N, C-alpha and C positions, 0 to 999 in steps of 0.2 A: 444243410443242403436241402433243396427243394425236392420232394418226391414227385418226379414227373409221371409216375405211374398212377397217381391219384388225380381225380377231377373234382374241383371245388366249384360249386354252382353259386352264382351271385346274381340276384334279380335286381335290375336297375331300370329307372325311367330314363335317366341319362340326359335330362334337359338342363339341369343346373349341376355343374361339376364344381364341387367345393372341396376343401381339405378333408372333410369327413369321407367323401367318396374315394379320394386318392388313398387315404389311410386304409380303408377296408379292402381295396384292391391289393395294396401292398401285403396286408395280412393274409389274404387269400393266396397270393403268389408264393408266400413262404411255405405253403402247405401242399401245393400241387399246381396243375394247369388250371387256369381260371376260365371257366365257361360262363360267360355273361348271358343271362336271359334278359334281353332288352325288350321291355314292354312295348307293344304296338300302340299306335294312336288310339285304337278302339279299346284296348285293355285299360289304358289310363283314363279315357273318357268315361268308362263305366263307373269310376269312383271319384274322379276329379275333373277339373277343367281340362279341355283339350290342350295338349302341349303346344307352345309357340313353335317349336321346331318339329318337323315331321320325322317319321321313323328313320328314313335314309339319312337325314341331316344329323340326327342324334347318333346313329350308327357310325357315321364318319368321324365323329368326335371320340366316341368310346373305343373304337378299334385302334386308335392311335395313342392310347394311354399305355404306358409301360406296364407290363405285367398281365395284360389281357391276352389270353391265348386264342379264344374263339368267341364269336357272338352268334346266338340263335334267337329267333323271335319268340317272345312269350306272349301268346295270343290272348291269354286270359289274365285277370288280376291275380287269380290264385296261382301259387307255385306248383300245385299238385300235378296238373297234366304234364308239365315239363320234367318234373322230378321222376314221374313214372316212365316217361319216354327216354330220358337220358341216363337215369340211374346213377347219379354222381356219388362219389364216396362221401361227400359232405356238402352241406349248404351253409353259407356264411351270411350273417345278418347283424345289423346293429341291435343293441339290446333295448332300443326304444320301442320295440314291438311287444314288450312285456305287458303293456297296458294300452287302453284305448281300443279303437275299432279294429286294430291289427291283431289283437289278442287271439281271436278265434283262428286266424290264419296261422299264427304261431303254433297253436295246439295241433292243428291239422298237419303241419309240417313235421312236428316232433313225432306224431303217431306214424306217419308214412315212413320217415327215415328209420325209425325203429324196425318197421316191417321190412325195409330194404337192407337192413344191416348197416346203415350209414350213420353219419354224425351230423349234429347241428352245432355250428360254431357261432357263438355270440360275441360280438366285439363291443366294448363300451362306446356309447354314442359320443361323438366328438363335441365337446362343449364349445360354446361360442358360435355355433353354426345354426342358423334358423332359416330353413328352406322356405318356410311360409313368408318370412320377411323379405327374402330374396325375390320371391315371386311377386310380392306387392311392389317391390322396387322396380321390377321389370314392367309392371303395369303402369307405374307412374311415369315411365319414359314416354309412353304413348304408342301410337301405331300409325303406319302410313296408310293412305287410302287404298292402295292396291292389296296390301296384306289383309286389311279389314274386309274388303270386298270379297276376297277369295275364301274367307273363313267360314261362310255359311255352307258352301258346297262341301267343304272339308268336314264340318260338323255332321251333315247329313250322311256322309260316307262312314263315319266312325261311331256315331251314336245311334242307339235304337230309337230314341225320342229326343227331338230338339225342342227345348222349352223356351218360348218367347213371351215376354211381358211388355205391355204397352208403356211407352214413355212419351211424355208431352213437354218435358222441360229438362234442362241440365240436371236439376236436383233429382227428378224422378229417374233419370238415366243413371245417376250415381248410385242410387239405391239398387237398381238392377245390376249394375257393374260389380258392386261390392258384397251384396248379400250372399252369405253361404250358411248352410245348415248341415251339421254333421249328423248323419243317421247311421244305422247299423250297416247298411250296404255302401257307405262311403259319403263323400261330400256332395251335397245337392246345391245347385245354383241355377240361375237363369242363364241360358246360352246366348241370348240376344234380345233385341228390342223391336217393337212394332210401332211405327209412326202412323198412328191412326188419324184418318181425316175427321172422324167423329170427335175425338178428344181434342184434336188440334183446333177444330172449329169451336167446340164448346168452351175451351179455355180462353177463347177470344170473345165469347159471348155472341157467337154467330151460329146460324143453323147449319146442319150437316147437309148442305146442298151444293157442294163444290164451290162455295162462295170464297174460300181462301185459295189464292192462286199459288202456283209452284214457287214463285220467287219468295213470297211471304213464308211459305212452309219451310223453304230451305234456310231462311234466317233462323228459325227455331231449331231446325235440325243441326245447324252449325253449332249451336250451344251444346247440344248433346254430343256431337262428334268431337268437340274440343276436350271433353272431360271423361270420355269413355273409350273403350277399345273393342267392345263386342259388336258383332254384326247387326245391321239394321235392315228390317224389311219395311218397305214403304207402301202405304195404302194409296194406290193410284186411282181409286174410285173407278170410273169408266175408262180412264185413260184419255178422255177428251177426243177431239178429232184425230184421226190417224196421222194427219200431217203434223199435228202438234205433239203427238205421243213420241215421235222419234226424238224430239228435242228433250222431252222429259227423260227418256232413257239415257241420253248422252249426259245430261246434267247430273242425274243420280249416279251414274257409273263414274263420272269424273270425280265426284265427291266421296266415293268409297262406299256407297250404299250397295248392299249385296243383292237385293231383289226388289222387284215391284210386283204388286198383285193388282190386276185390273179385272173388273166385273163385266159380265156380258149383258149390260142393260143400256138403254138409250133414254134420251129425254132428261128432264129435270130430275136430279137425283133425289130419291126418297130412301131413308135408311131402311135396310133390309129387314130389321126387326119389326117394322110395321107390317110386313108380309102383305097379304092381299087386302088389308084394311085401306091401303092406298094403291093407286095404279102403279104396277111394276111392269114396265114394258121391256121385253128382251130384245137384244140385238139379233139380227139374222146371223146364222152360223157363218155365212160367207163373209159378211162385213167384219165380224170379230176375228176371223182367221186372217183377213187382210191386215188388221191392226197388229196382230201377233207377229206376222211375217215382217211387217215394216219395222217393228221394234227390234226384232232379232237381227235384221240387216243393219240397223243403226248402231248396235252395240259394238264395242271394240274388243273387249276381252271375252274369253270363253267362260269366265267365272260368273259374270252377271246373269241373274236369272229373271225371266219373265214368267209369272205364274198366273194361270187363268182361273178366275173365280166364277164358279157356276151358280147362277141364280134361279135355276129351274124350279127348285123346291120352294124358294121364296115366292115365286110368281104363281104358285099353285099347280105347277106341272109335275109330271111323274119322274120317278127315278130313271125310267127308260129314256126320257128326254135328256136328263142330266148326263147319262152315260153316252148318249149319241153325241152330245155337244163335247163332252170330255175327249172322246176319241178324235173328233175333228180338230180340236185345239192342240192336242198332243202331236198329231200329224202335221199341224201347221208350224210346229216348233216350240210350243209351250214347254217350259222346263219343269212344270209341275201343275197340279190342279188343287184348287181349294173348293170344297163343297160346303155350301151354307144352307142352314135351315133354322126356322124359328120354333119348330116343334120340340116340345120338352122331352118326349120319349127317347129321341135319338135313334130310333129304329130305322128311319129313312136314311140317315147318315151311315149307319152300320151296313145296311143293304148296299148302298152305293159303293162303299169302300171294299167290301168283300167281292162284289161283282167286278169292280174296276181292277182289282188285284188279279182276277182270273186272266185278264188280257195284258196287264202291264205290271210286271214284277218289280220294276225298279223306279218307275216314275214317282216322284215324291207326292204324297197326299198331305194337304194342310187342312187342319180342323180348327174351328173357332167355337169352342163349347160354351158360349155365353148362356144359352137357354137350356141345353142338356148337360148341365154342369154337375150332375150326380155321378158321372163316370170318372174313374181315375185314369191316369195316363197309361197304366199297364193294360187297361181294357182297350183304349184307343190303339195301342200297339198291336193287340191281338186282331184288330180289324184291318190292320195294314197301314195305319197312319204313321207319318214321319215327323211332322211339325205340329205342335200344339201352340196356338196363340191365345193368350189371355188378353183380350183386345181393348178393354176400357177400364180395368179395375183400379188403376192408380188414380185416375181422375175421379172416378166414382167414390173412392175412399176419401179423397182429399176434401171434396165439397161438404159432406156432413160434418167432418171434423172442423173445418173453418167456420161453418155456420154455427156450430155449437159454441165455439169460443166467442164469436161475435155476439151471440145472444147473451152469454154470461156477462161480458163486459158492459153491454148496453143495459142489462137489468141491474147490475151491481154498481154501476158508475165508477168502477175501478177494475184493475186487472188481476189482483192477487188470487182470486178464486179460479181464474183461468189457467194459472201456472201448472196445475196438475195435468192439464191436457196439452201442454206445450213442451216441446223439446228445449232443454236448457240452452241458453245462448252459447255457452262454451262448447257444447257438443256440436252445434251447427257450424260454428267457426272451424272446428277441427275436422268436420266432415268434408268441407271444401278444400281441395288440394291448394296448398300455398296460403291458407287462411290462418295458420297457426303462427 
């Protein structure tokens, strides 16, 4: 008989329900009332990829499983806060946490349950079930444009820092899609992709002067969209004429792009990293606000984001000027701001972020630390930043690698010595979905 006077705590993410999950719920129900601590989106995102299903969707699934008595939100990855709050008679978990990055969590739980006079119940891990493989299978199914589009806003809501890497091809997109590194604090991966006008132009052998039109860039973006699921932020340069920008917004939104970033400059584009070495002419605040408002009116969904890129520091103006412009752009409807600088100290960026946060607590701040790259993401977080874009590194890494291999073959008049610098053919075939 089940002892209904006892409460058995079970922590779950609840996104993938497989026989192992059903088994552990059954085992818990034999021992008492099952209190499920369902991890929130932010709790999961602190250690893994943001779940496909949101908290309410996952809750609707779990609360309808036989044996579950009650569900409470587990706001942190750690079980400790909820165990202290609800003081269950026991916590149940699969024995797969005896090793790996969950080992410390296990030790903490054992220590606390001993302090509370409770029990830790470990159930043998169900063999033949691989949650990681199931997650990979879900990714292989693909994603619809509307779900991808909405995913960036969701990431900003649940993650402290959203990590974005530049992609200029389907292959570079696949690397960003699949790369994961297990660290002590959980699984680290890139959250999305940056479609850079610089790298898109450079990969075509063209200068970064808005010479590649939207139609051509969308052809390359389609290659990335077809083999990935993560959100994409589009580098819209100046946005062009206001009358044209509305069509850019509609095209990007229709294809599932999550956001466009446009900069407040006019005239023939010159890359911002040239700074004051070339003429950098800023748009008037009034004109740029008109462009933002026109773009916001043109979009159909609430999820699409228009982010204003501030070029004041690039053009040699003050942080005060950047803040003045930022305030006007936010009031015009911008969903976030990106502050740019070529200074290596990063102190002008830090000052802007801290002062901007005094007035705007929740408006997203985007940073592109190409020149001030000595800072870690945790430091940017302390400044108040939300999104970090690594804006051109994939292309910059590929060029010297290709050049080196080409030189070796040209010099040796054969390719055998270049093999050590090349990915095996078998591996590249297996990298591409459907290539095996």
